[in-house]
mmCIF file as Biopython writes it, N, C-alpha, C and O atoms, coordinates in Angstrom:
data_model
#
loop_
_atom_site.group_PDB
_atom_site.id
_atom_site.type_symbol
_atom_site.label_atom_id
_atom_site.label_alt_id
_atom_site.label_comp_id
_atom_site.label_asym_id
_atom_site.label_entity_id
_atom_site.label_seq_id
_atom_site.pdbx_PDB_ins_code
_atom_site.Cartn_x
_atom_site.Cartn_y
_atom_site.Cartn_z
_atom_site.occupancy
_atom_site.B_iso_or_equiv
_atom_site.auth_seq_id
_atom_site.auth_asym_id
_atom_site.pdbx_PDB_model_num
ATOM 1   N N  . MET A ? 1  ? 100.564 119.175 126.175 1.0 0.0 1  A 1 
ATOM 2   C CA . MET A ? 1  ? 100.786 117.773 126.421 1.0 0.0 1  A 1 
ATOM 3   C C  . MET A ? 1  ? 100.082 116.984 125.311 1.0 0.0 1  A 1 
ATOM 4   O O  . MET A ? 1  ? 98.932  117.271 124.977 1.0 0.0 1  A 1 
ATOM 5   N N  . ILE A ? 2  ? 100.759 116.014 124.754 1.0 0.0 2  A 1 
ATOM 6   C CA . ILE A ? 2  ? 100.199 115.164 123.720 1.0 0.0 2  A 1 
ATOM 7   C C  . ILE A ? 2  ? 99.614  113.912 124.372 1.0 0.0 2  A 1 
ATOM 8   O O  . ILE A ? 2  ? 100.251 113.292 125.223 1.0 0.0 2  A 1 
ATOM 9   N N  . LYS A ? 3  ? 98.393  113.545 123.966 1.0 0.0 3  A 1 
ATOM 10  C CA . LYS A ? 3  ? 97.719  112.370 124.497 1.0 0.0 3  A 1 
ATOM 11  C C  . LYS A ? 3  ? 97.256  111.486 123.352 1.0 0.0 3  A 1 
ATOM 12  O O  . LYS A ? 3  ? 97.116  111.933 122.214 1.0 0.0 3  A 1 
ATOM 13  N N  . VAL A ? 4  ? 97.021  110.212 123.681 1.0 0.0 4  A 1 
ATOM 14  C CA . VAL A ? 4  ? 96.549  109.239 122.706 1.0 0.0 4  A 1 
ATOM 15  C C  . VAL A ? 4  ? 95.302  108.564 123.266 1.0 0.0 4  A 1 
ATOM 16  O O  . VAL A ? 4  ? 95.262  108.193 124.439 1.0 0.0 4  A 1 
ATOM 17  N N  . LYS A ? 5  ? 94.280  108.407 122.417 1.0 0.0 5  A 1 
ATOM 18  C CA . LYS A ? 5  ? 93.040  107.730 122.800 1.0 0.0 5  A 1 
ATOM 19  C C  . LYS A ? 5  ? 92.720  106.719 121.714 1.0 0.0 5  A 1 
ATOM 20  O O  . LYS A ? 5  ? 92.776  107.045 120.528 1.0 0.0 5  A 1 
ATOM 21  N N  . THR A ? 6  ? 92.382  105.484 122.107 1.0 0.0 6  A 1 
ATOM 22  C CA . THR A ? 6  ? 92.012  104.475 121.129 1.0 0.0 6  A 1 
ATOM 23  C C  . THR A ? 6  ? 90.527  104.147 121.254 1.0 0.0 6  A 1 
ATOM 24  O O  . THR A ? 6  ? 89.951  104.196 122.341 1.0 0.0 6  A 1 
ATOM 25  N N  . PHE A ? 7  ? 89.933  103.818 120.132 1.0 0.0 7  A 1 
ATOM 26  C CA . PHE A ? 7  ? 88.531  103.425 120.069 1.0 0.0 7  A 1 
ATOM 27  C C  . PHE A ? 7  ? 88.473  102.120 119.296 1.0 0.0 7  A 1 
ATOM 28  O O  . PHE A ? 7  ? 89.131  101.986 118.264 1.0 0.0 7  A 1 
ATOM 29  N N  . GLY A ? 8  ? 87.702  101.162 119.771 1.0 0.0 8  A 1 
ATOM 30  C CA . GLY A ? 8  ? 87.557  99.887  119.070 1.0 0.0 8  A 1 
ATOM 31  C C  . GLY A ? 8  ? 86.129  99.683  118.620 1.0 0.0 8  A 1 
ATOM 32  O O  . GLY A ? 8  ? 85.189  100.166 119.252 1.0 0.0 8  A 1 
ATOM 33  N N  . GLU A ? 9  ? 85.973  98.965  117.524 1.0 0.0 9  A 1 
ATOM 34  C CA . GLU A ? 9  ? 84.639  98.705  116.981 1.0 0.0 9  A 1 
ATOM 35  C C  . GLU A ? 9  ? 84.654  97.339  116.306 1.0 0.0 9  A 1 
ATOM 36  O O  . GLU A ? 9  ? 85.434  97.119  115.380 1.0 0.0 9  A 1 
ATOM 37  N N  . PRO A ? 10 ? 83.792  96.404  116.761 1.0 0.0 10 A 1 
ATOM 38  C CA . PRO A ? 10 ? 83.690  95.136  116.048 1.0 0.0 10 A 1 
ATOM 39  C C  . PRO A ? 10 ? 82.954  95.354  114.735 1.0 0.0 10 A 1 
ATOM 40  O O  . PRO A ? 10 ? 82.066  96.202  114.650 1.0 0.0 10 A 1 
ATOM 41  N N  . LEU A ? 11 ? 83.316  94.600  113.726 1.0 0.0 11 A 1 
ATOM 42  C CA . LEU A ? 11 ? 82.654  94.714  112.421 1.0 0.0 11 A 1 
ATOM 43  C C  . LEU A ? 11 ? 81.876  93.438  112.138 1.0 0.0 11 A 1 
ATOM 44  O O  . LEU A ? 11 ? 82.384  92.335  112.342 1.0 0.0 11 A 1 
ATOM 45  N N  . GLN A ? 12 ? 80.650  93.591  111.669 1.0 0.0 12 A 1 
ATOM 46  C CA . GLN A ? 12 ? 79.818  92.462  111.291 1.0 0.0 12 A 1 
ATOM 47  C C  . GLN A ? 12 ? 79.559  92.525  109.793 1.0 0.0 12 A 1 
ATOM 48  O O  . GLN A ? 12 ? 79.468  93.614  109.228 1.0 0.0 12 A 1 
ATOM 49  N N  . PRO A ? 13 ? 79.439  91.382  109.150 1.0 0.0 13 A 1 
ATOM 50  C CA . PRO A ? 13 ? 79.186  91.388  107.703 1.0 0.0 13 A 1 
ATOM 51  C C  . PRO A ? 13 ? 77.955  92.206  107.345 1.0 0.0 13 A 1 
ATOM 52  O O  . PRO A ? 13 ? 76.930  92.131  108.022 1.0 0.0 13 A 1 
ATOM 53  N N  . PHE A ? 14 ? 78.061  92.968  106.300 1.0 0.0 14 A 1 
ATOM 54  C CA . PHE A ? 14 ? 76.981  93.769  105.733 1.0 0.0 14 A 1 
ATOM 55  C C  . PHE A ? 14 ? 76.534  94.933  106.619 1.0 0.0 14 A 1 
ATOM 56  O O  . PHE A ? 14 ? 75.537  95.589  106.316 1.0 0.0 14 A 1 
ATOM 57  N N  . LYS A ? 15 ? 77.248  95.193  107.693 1.0 0.0 15 A 1 
ATOM 58  C CA . LYS A ? 15 ? 76.892  96.299  108.581 1.0 0.0 15 A 1 
ATOM 59  C C  . LYS A ? 15 ? 78.067  97.245  108.785 1.0 0.0 15 A 1 
ATOM 60  O O  . LYS A ? 15 ? 78.003  98.129  109.640 1.0 0.0 15 A 1 
ATOM 61  N N  . ALA A ? 16 ? 79.129  97.076  108.022 1.0 0.0 16 A 1 
ATOM 62  C CA . ALA A ? 16 ? 80.361  97.833  108.247 1.0 0.0 16 A 1 
ATOM 63  C C  . ALA A ? 16 ? 80.166  99.328  108.075 1.0 0.0 16 A 1 
ATOM 64  O O  . ALA A ? 16 ? 80.733  100.105 108.843 1.0 0.0 16 A 1 
ATOM 65  N N  . GLN A ? 17 ? 79.379  99.761  107.088 1.0 0.0 17 A 1 
ATOM 66  C CA . GLN A ? 17 ? 79.204  101.203 106.874 1.0 0.0 17 A 1 
ATOM 67  C C  . GLN A ? 17 ? 78.540  101.860 108.078 1.0 0.0 17 A 1 
ATOM 68  O O  . GLN A ? 17 ? 78.968  102.931 108.508 1.0 0.0 17 A 1 
ATOM 69  N N  . ARG A ? 18 ? 77.506  101.237 108.626 1.0 0.0 18 A 1 
ATOM 70  C CA . ARG A ? 18 ? 76.842  101.787 109.813 1.0 0.0 18 A 1 
ATOM 71  C C  . ARG A ? 18 ? 77.794  101.813 111.008 1.0 0.0 18 A 1 
ATOM 72  O O  . ARG A ? 18 ? 77.809  102.776 111.774 1.0 0.0 18 A 1 
ATOM 73  N N  . GLU A ? 19 ? 78.585  100.756 111.163 1.0 0.0 19 A 1 
ATOM 74  C CA . GLU A ? 19 ? 79.528  100.690 112.273 1.0 0.0 19 A 1 
ATOM 75  C C  . GLU A ? 19 ? 80.613  101.755 112.133 1.0 0.0 19 A 1 
ATOM 76  O O  . GLU A ? 19 ? 81.036  102.330 113.136 1.0 0.0 19 A 1 
ATOM 77  N N  . LEU A ? 20 ? 81.071  102.030 110.911 1.0 0.0 20 A 1 
ATOM 78  C CA . LEU A ? 20 ? 82.047  103.102 110.694 1.0 0.0 20 A 1 
ATOM 79  C C  . LEU A ? 20 ? 81.438  104.462 111.005 1.0 0.0 20 A 1 
ATOM 80  O O  . LEU A ? 20 ? 82.104  105.322 111.582 1.0 0.0 20 A 1 
ATOM 81  N N  . ASP A ? 21 ? 80.181  104.665 110.629 1.0 0.0 21 A 1 
ATOM 82  C CA . ASP A ? 21 ? 79.497  105.920 110.954 1.0 0.0 21 A 1 
ATOM 83  C C  . ASP A ? 21 ? 79.365  106.081 112.463 1.0 0.0 21 A 1 
ATOM 84  O O  . ASP A ? 21 ? 79.552  107.177 112.990 1.0 0.0 21 A 1 
ATOM 85  N N  . ASP A ? 22 ? 79.040  104.986 113.165 1.0 0.0 22 A 1 
ATOM 86  C CA . ASP A ? 22 ? 78.937  105.025 114.630 1.0 0.0 22 A 1 
ATOM 87  C C  . ASP A ? 22 ? 80.290  105.349 115.262 1.0 0.0 22 A 1 
ATOM 88  O O  . ASP A ? 22 ? 80.368  106.121 116.218 1.0 0.0 22 A 1 
ATOM 89  N N  . LEU A ? 23 ? 81.340  104.760 114.726 1.0 0.0 23 A 1 
ATOM 90  C CA . LEU A ? 23 ? 82.686  105.026 115.240 1.0 0.0 23 A 1 
ATOM 91  C C  . LEU A ? 23 ? 83.062  106.493 115.017 1.0 0.0 23 A 1 
ATOM 92  O O  . LEU A ? 23 ? 83.608  107.137 115.913 1.0 0.0 23 A 1 
ATOM 93  N N  . ASP A ? 24 ? 82.774  107.014 113.838 1.0 0.0 24 A 1 
ATOM 94  C CA . ASP A ? 24 ? 83.024  108.439 113.562 1.0 0.0 24 A 1 
ATOM 95  C C  . ASP A ? 24 ? 82.296  109.317 114.569 1.0 0.0 24 A 1 
ATOM 96  O O  . ASP A ? 24 ? 82.866  110.279 115.083 1.0 0.0 24 A 1 
ATOM 97  N N  . ALA A ? 25 ? 81.052  108.991 114.851 1.0 0.0 25 A 1 
ATOM 98  C CA . ALA A ? 25 ? 80.251  109.781 115.793 1.0 0.0 25 A 1 
ATOM 99  C C  . ALA A ? 25 ? 80.848  109.722 117.197 1.0 0.0 25 A 1 
ATOM 100 O O  . ALA A ? 25 ? 80.894  110.737 117.892 1.0 0.0 25 A 1 
ATOM 101 N N  . ARG A ? 26 ? 81.309  108.531 117.625 1.0 0.0 26 A 1 
ATOM 102 C CA . ARG A ? 26 ? 81.917  108.402 118.958 1.0 0.0 26 A 1 
ATOM 103 C C  . ARG A ? 26 ? 83.187  109.231 119.076 1.0 0.0 26 A 1 
ATOM 104 O O  . ARG A ? 26 ? 83.405  109.901 120.086 1.0 0.0 26 A 1 
ATOM 105 N N  . VAL A ? 27 ? 84.025  109.188 118.045 1.0 0.0 27 A 1 
ATOM 106 C CA . VAL A ? 27 ? 85.275  109.952 118.067 1.0 0.0 27 A 1 
ATOM 107 C C  . VAL A ? 27 ? 84.967  111.451 118.063 1.0 0.0 27 A 1 
ATOM 108 O O  . VAL A ? 27 ? 85.549  112.204 118.844 1.0 0.0 27 A 1 
ATOM 109 N N  . ASN A ? 28 ? 84.066  111.883 117.197 1.0 0.0 28 A 1 
ATOM 110 C CA . ASN A ? 28 ? 83.707  113.305 117.145 1.0 0.0 28 A 1 
ATOM 111 C C  . ASN A ? 28 ? 83.108  113.785 118.462 1.0 0.0 28 A 1 
ATOM 112 O O  . ASN A ? 28 ? 83.393  114.899 118.902 1.0 0.0 28 A 1 
ATOM 113 N N  . GLN A ? 29 ? 82.276  112.950 119.096 1.0 0.0 29 A 1 
ATOM 114 C CA . GLN A ? 29 ? 81.695  113.311 120.388 1.0 0.0 29 A 1 
ATOM 115 C C  . GLN A ? 29 ? 82.787  113.449 121.441 1.0 0.0 29 A 1 
ATOM 116 O O  . GLN A ? 29 ? 82.748  114.375 122.251 1.0 0.0 29 A 1 
ATOM 117 N N  . PHE A ? 30 ? 83.754  112.549 121.443 1.0 0.0 30 A 1 
ATOM 118 C CA . PHE A ? 30 ? 84.871  112.629 122.384 1.0 0.0 30 A 1 
ATOM 119 C C  . PHE A ? 30 ? 85.652  113.933 122.188 1.0 0.0 30 A 1 
ATOM 120 O O  . PHE A ? 30 ? 86.026  114.591 123.160 1.0 0.0 30 A 1 
ATOM 121 N N  . ILE A ? 31 ? 85.893  114.299 120.931 1.0 0.0 31 A 1 
ATOM 122 C CA . ILE A ? 31 ? 86.636  115.531 120.635 1.0 0.0 31 A 1 
ATOM 123 C C  . ILE A ? 31 ? 85.891  116.744 121.176 1.0 0.0 31 A 1 
ATOM 124 O O  . ILE A ? 31 ? 86.494  117.614 121.805 1.0 0.0 31 A 1 
ATOM 125 N N  . VAL A ? 32 ? 84.591  116.807 120.936 1.0 0.0 32 A 1 
ATOM 126 C CA . VAL A ? 32 ? 83.781  117.946 121.391 1.0 0.0 32 A 1 
ATOM 127 C C  . VAL A ? 32 ? 83.713  117.986 122.913 1.0 0.0 32 A 1 
ATOM 128 O O  . VAL A ? 32 ? 83.950  119.033 123.515 1.0 0.0 32 A 1 
ATOM 129 N N  . GLU A ? 33 ? 83.389  116.854 123.542 1.0 0.0 33 A 1 
ATOM 130 C CA . GLU A ? 33 ? 83.224  116.806 125.000 1.0 0.0 33 A 1 
ATOM 131 C C  . GLU A ? 33 ? 84.529  117.073 125.742 1.0 0.0 33 A 1 
ATOM 132 O O  . GLU A ? 33 ? 84.514  117.595 126.857 1.0 0.0 33 A 1 
ATOM 133 N N  . SER A ? 34 ? 85.646  116.721 125.135 1.0 0.0 34 A 1 
ATOM 134 C CA . SER A ? 34 ? 86.942  116.918 125.786 1.0 0.0 34 A 1 
ATOM 135 C C  . SER A ? 34 ? 87.530  118.294 125.501 1.0 0.0 34 A 1 
ATOM 136 O O  . SER A ? 34 ? 88.570  118.648 126.056 1.0 0.0 34 A 1 
ATOM 137 N N  . GLY A ? 35 ? 86.886  119.065 124.652 1.0 0.0 35 A 1 
ATOM 138 C CA . GLY A ? 35 ? 87.384  120.406 124.332 1.0 0.0 35 A 1 
ATOM 139 C C  . GLY A ? 35 ? 88.681  120.389 123.538 1.0 0.0 35 A 1 
ATOM 140 O O  . GLY A ? 35 ? 89.480  121.320 123.639 1.0 0.0 35 A 1 
ATOM 141 N N  . ILE A ? 36 ? 88.895  119.360 122.766 1.0 0.0 36 A 1 
ATOM 142 C CA . ILE A ? 36 ? 90.116  119.236 121.980 1.0 0.0 36 A 1 
ATOM 143 C C  . ILE A ? 36 ? 90.068  120.234 120.830 1.0 0.0 36 A 1 
ATOM 144 O O  . ILE A ? 36 ? 89.089  120.295 120.087 1.0 0.0 36 A 1 
ATOM 145 N N  . THR A ? 37 ? 91.132  121.012 120.694 1.0 0.0 37 A 1 
ATOM 146 C CA . THR A ? 37 ? 91.193  121.995 119.615 1.0 0.0 37 A 1 
ATOM 147 C C  . THR A ? 37 ? 92.258  121.660 118.577 1.0 0.0 37 A 1 
ATOM 148 O O  . THR A ? 37 ? 92.302  122.272 117.510 1.0 0.0 37 A 1 
ATOM 149 N N  . ARG A ? 38 ? 93.115  120.691 118.886 1.0 0.0 38 A 1 
ATOM 150 C CA . ARG A ? 38 ? 94.180  120.342 117.949 1.0 0.0 38 A 1 
ATOM 151 C C  . ARG A ? 38 ? 94.355  118.831 117.876 1.0 0.0 38 A 1 
ATOM 152 O O  . ARG A ? 38 ? 94.815  118.203 118.829 1.0 0.0 38 A 1 
ATOM 153 N N  . VAL A ? 39 ? 93.988  118.260 116.749 1.0 0.0 39 A 1 
ATOM 154 C CA . VAL A ? 39 ? 94.173  116.834 116.491 1.0 0.0 39 A 1 
ATOM 155 C C  . VAL A ? 39 ? 95.437  116.689 115.663 1.0 0.0 39 A 1 
ATOM 156 O O  . VAL A ? 39 ? 95.573  117.310 114.609 1.0 0.0 39 A 1 
ATOM 157 N N  . LEU A ? 40 ? 96.356  115.871 116.141 1.0 0.0 40 A 1 
ATOM 158 C CA . LEU A ? 40 ? 97.621  115.671 115.444 1.0 0.0 40 A 1 
ATOM 159 C C  . LEU A ? 40 ? 97.560  114.526 114.447 1.0 0.0 40 A 1 
ATOM 160 O O  . LEU A ? 40 ? 98.198  114.582 113.396 1.0 0.0 40 A 1 
ATOM 161 N N  . SER A ? 41 ? 96.792  113.481 114.771 1.0 0.0 41 A 1 
ATOM 162 C CA . SER A ? 41 ? 96.743  112.323 113.891 1.0 0.0 41 A 1 
ATOM 163 C C  . SER A ? 41 ? 95.514  111.482 114.197 1.0 0.0 41 A 1 
ATOM 164 O O  . SER A ? 41 ? 95.081  111.382 115.345 1.0 0.0 41 A 1 
ATOM 165 N N  . VAL A ? 42 ? 94.962  110.881 113.156 1.0 0.0 42 A 1 
ATOM 166 C CA . VAL A ? 42 ? 93.906  109.874 113.285 1.0 0.0 42 A 1 
ATOM 167 C C  . VAL A ? 42 ? 94.324  108.717 112.387 1.0 0.0 42 A 1 
ATOM 168 O O  . VAL A ? 42 ? 94.641  108.911 111.214 1.0 0.0 42 A 1 
ATOM 169 N N  . SER A ? 43 ? 94.323  107.514 112.949 1.0 0.0 43 A 1 
ATOM 170 C CA . SER A ? 43 ? 94.786  106.356 112.200 1.0 0.0 43 A 1 
ATOM 171 C C  . SER A ? 43 ? 93.858  105.175 112.455 1.0 0.0 43 A 1 
ATOM 172 O O  . SER A ? 43 ? 93.428  104.952 113.587 1.0 0.0 43 A 1 
ATOM 173 N N  . ASP A ? 44 ? 93.549  104.420 111.407 1.0 0.0 44 A 1 
ATOM 174 C CA . ASP A ? 44 ? 92.720  103.221 111.521 1.0 0.0 44 A 1 
ATOM 175 C C  . ASP A ? 44 ? 93.551  101.989 111.213 1.0 0.0 44 A 1 
ATOM 176 O O  . ASP A ? 44 ? 94.437  102.009 110.359 1.0 0.0 44 A 1 
ATOM 177 N N  . SER A ? 45 ? 93.246  100.923 111.928 1.0 0.0 45 A 1 
ATOM 178 C CA . SER A ? 45 ? 93.878  99.634  111.674 1.0 0.0 45 A 1 
ATOM 179 C C  . SER A ? 45 ? 92.834  98.554  111.903 1.0 0.0 45 A 1 
ATOM 180 O O  . SER A ? 45 ? 91.990  98.677  112.790 1.0 0.0 45 A 1 
ATOM 181 N N  . THR A ? 46 ? 92.892  97.500  111.106 1.0 0.0 46 A 1 
ATOM 182 C CA . THR A ? 46 ? 91.926  96.417  111.272 1.0 0.0 46 A 1 
ATOM 183 C C  . THR A ? 46 ? 92.482  95.338  112.186 1.0 0.0 46 A 1 
ATOM 184 O O  . THR A ? 46 ? 93.694  95.169  112.324 1.0 0.0 46 A 1 
ATOM 185 N N  . THR A ? 47 ? 91.560  94.616  112.806 1.0 0.0 47 A 1 
ATOM 186 C CA . THR A ? 47 ? 91.926  93.413  113.550 1.0 0.0 47 A 1 
ATOM 187 C C  . THR A ? 47 ? 91.446  92.230  112.727 1.0 0.0 47 A 1 
ATOM 188 O O  . THR A ? 47 ? 90.388  92.280  112.100 1.0 0.0 47 A 1 
ATOM 189 N N  . VAL A ? 48 ? 92.240  91.163  112.739 1.0 0.0 48 A 1 
ATOM 190 C CA . VAL A ? 48 ? 91.964  90.018  111.877 1.0 0.0 48 A 1 
ATOM 191 C C  . VAL A ? 48 ? 91.923  88.747  112.720 1.0 0.0 48 A 1 
ATOM 192 O O  . VAL A ? 48 ? 92.732  88.552  113.627 1.0 0.0 48 A 1 
ATOM 193 N N  . GLU A ? 49 ? 90.964  87.897  112.398 1.0 0.0 49 A 1 
ATOM 194 C CA . GLU A ? 49 ? 90.865  86.590  113.049 1.0 0.0 49 A 1 
ATOM 195 C C  . GLU A ? 49 ? 90.617  85.553  111.961 1.0 0.0 49 A 1 
ATOM 196 O O  . GLU A ? 49 ? 89.659  85.672  111.198 1.0 0.0 49 A 1 
ATOM 197 N N  . ALA A ? 50 ? 91.456  84.557  111.888 1.0 0.0 50 A 1 
ATOM 198 C CA . ALA A ? 50 ? 91.344  83.484  110.886 1.0 0.0 50 A 1 
ATOM 199 C C  . ALA A ? 50 ? 91.283  84.048  109.469 1.0 0.0 50 A 1 
ATOM 200 O O  . ALA A ? 50 ? 90.560  83.526  108.620 1.0 0.0 50 A 1 
ATOM 201 N N  . GLY A ? 51 ? 92.036  85.105  109.217 1.0 0.0 51 A 1 
ATOM 202 C CA . GLY A ? 51 ? 92.102  85.681  107.889 1.0 0.0 51 A 1 
ATOM 203 C C  . GLY A ? 51 ? 90.975  86.625  107.532 1.0 0.0 51 A 1 
ATOM 204 O O  . GLY A ? 51 ? 90.962  87.173  106.430 1.0 0.0 51 A 1 
ATOM 205 N N  . ASN A ? 52 ? 90.031  86.832  108.432 1.0 0.0 52 A 1 
ATOM 206 C CA . ASN A ? 52 ? 88.894  87.715  108.187 1.0 0.0 52 A 1 
ATOM 207 C C  . ASN A ? 52 ? 88.989  88.966  109.042 1.0 0.0 52 A 1 
ATOM 208 O O  . ASN A ? 52 ? 89.336  88.896  110.221 1.0 0.0 52 A 1 
ATOM 209 N N  . THR A ? 53 ? 88.682  90.104  108.449 1.0 0.0 53 A 1 
ATOM 210 C CA . THR A ? 53 ? 88.646  91.346  109.214 1.0 0.0 53 A 1 
ATOM 211 C C  . THR A ? 53 ? 87.447  91.297  110.138 1.0 0.0 53 A 1 
ATOM 212 O O  . THR A ? 53 ? 86.316  91.110  109.689 1.0 0.0 53 A 1 
ATOM 213 N N  . CYS A ? 54 ? 87.693  91.467  111.440 1.0 0.0 54 A 1 
ATOM 214 C CA . CYS A ? 54 ? 86.598  91.353  112.406 1.0 0.0 54 A 1 
ATOM 215 C C  . CYS A ? 54 ? 86.450  92.594  113.271 1.0 0.0 54 A 1 
ATOM 216 O O  . CYS A ? 54 ? 85.516  92.670  114.070 1.0 0.0 54 A 1 
ATOM 217 N N  . GLY A ? 55 ? 87.337  93.562  113.136 1.0 0.0 55 A 1 
ATOM 218 C CA . GLY A ? 55 ? 87.229  94.754  113.955 1.0 0.0 55 A 1 
ATOM 219 C C  . GLY A ? 55 ? 88.094  95.872  113.432 1.0 0.0 55 A 1 
ATOM 220 O O  . GLY A ? 55 ? 88.905  95.696  112.522 1.0 0.0 55 A 1 
ATOM 221 N N  . LEU A ? 56 ? 87.900  97.025  114.032 1.0 0.0 56 A 1 
ATOM 222 C CA . LEU A ? 56 ? 88.636  98.214  113.635 1.0 0.0 56 A 1 
ATOM 223 C C  . LEU A ? 56 ? 89.100  98.938  114.890 1.0 0.0 56 A 1 
ATOM 224 O O  . LEU A ? 56 ? 88.347  99.077  115.854 1.0 0.0 56 A 1 
ATOM 225 N N  . ILE A ? 57 ? 90.337  99.393  114.867 1.0 0.0 57 A 1 
ATOM 226 C CA . ILE A ? 57 ? 90.879  100.198 115.961 1.0 0.0 57 A 1 
ATOM 227 C C  . ILE A ? 57 ? 91.239  101.559 115.377 1.0 0.0 57 A 1 
ATOM 228 O O  . ILE A ? 57 ? 91.970  101.643 114.390 1.0 0.0 57 A 1 
ATOM 229 N N  . ARG A ? 58 ? 90.729  102.614 115.983 1.0 0.0 58 A 1 
ATOM 230 C CA . ARG A ? 58 ? 91.045  103.970 115.560 1.0 0.0 58 A 1 
ATOM 231 C C  . ARG A ? 58 ? 91.852  104.625 116.673 1.0 0.0 58 A 1 
ATOM 232 O O  . ARG A ? 58 ? 91.450  104.607 117.837 1.0 0.0 58 A 1 
ATOM 233 N N  . VAL A ? 59 ? 92.992  105.203 116.309 1.0 0.0 59 A 1 
ATOM 234 C CA . VAL A ? 59 ? 93.870  105.879 117.260 1.0 0.0 59 A 1 
ATOM 235 C C  . VAL A ? 59 ? 93.819  107.370 116.979 1.0 0.0 59 A 1 
ATOM 236 O O  . VAL A ? 59 ? 94.028  107.813 115.849 1.0 0.0 59 A 1 
ATOM 237 N N  . LEU A ? 60 ? 93.537  108.134 118.022 1.0 0.0 60 A 1 
ATOM 238 C CA . LEU A ? 60 ? 93.450  109.587 117.948 1.0 0.0 60 A 1 
ATOM 239 C C  . LEU A ? 60 ? 94.587  110.171 118.782 1.0 0.0 60 A 1 
ATOM 240 O O  . LEU A ? 60 ? 94.690  109.894 119.977 1.0 0.0 60 A 1 
ATOM 241 N N  . VAL A ? 61 ? 95.440  110.978 118.152 1.0 0.0 61 A 1 
ATOM 242 C CA . VAL A ? 61 ? 96.531  111.657 118.844 1.0 0.0 61 A 1 
ATOM 243 C C  . VAL A ? 61 ? 96.176  113.133 118.854 1.0 0.0 61 A 1 
ATOM 244 O O  . VAL A ? 61 ? 95.941  113.732 117.805 1.0 0.0 61 A 1 
ATOM 245 N N  . TYR A ? 62 ? 96.138  113.715 120.045 1.0 0.0 62 A 1 
ATOM 246 C CA . TYR A ? 62 ? 95.686  115.095 120.170 1.0 0.0 62 A 1 
ATOM 247 C C  . TYR A ? 62 ? 96.509  115.845 121.207 1.0 0.0 62 A 1 
ATOM 248 O O  . TYR A ? 62 ? 97.251  115.244 121.984 1.0 0.0 62 A 1 
ATOM 249 N N  . GLU A ? 63 ? 96.370  117.139 121.207 1.0 0.0 63 A 1 
ATOM 250 C CA . GLU A ? 63 ? 97.121  117.988 122.135 1.0 0.0 63 A 1 
ATOM 251 C C  . GLU A ? 63 ? 96.130  118.738 123.019 1.0 0.0 63 A 1 
ATOM 252 O O  . GLU A ? 63 ? 95.107  119.235 122.549 1.0 0.0 63 A 1 
ATOM 253 N N  . VAL A ? 64 ? 96.451  118.810 124.297 1.0 0.0 64 A 1 
ATOM 254 C CA . VAL A ? 64 ? 95.622  119.584 125.244 1.0 0.0 64 A 1 
ATOM 255 C C  . VAL A ? 64 ? 96.422  120.687 125.857 1.0 0.0 64 A 1 
ATOM 256 O O  . VAL A ? 64 ? 95.903  121.446 126.676 1.0 0.0 64 A 1 
#
């Protein structure tokens, strides 16, 4: 069965690298805790407000 999980992360000026590292850690922890052995796709997209990037959405497609 193919499943999809989304993760969101707000981005603050000058802290984006730390926030991306935190997001990576959350996704990796989810993969380990869920026993996922096959990831089909990982995709990132930004959220924008008033022309400024203010967040990131990561979509994980996996098979169980």
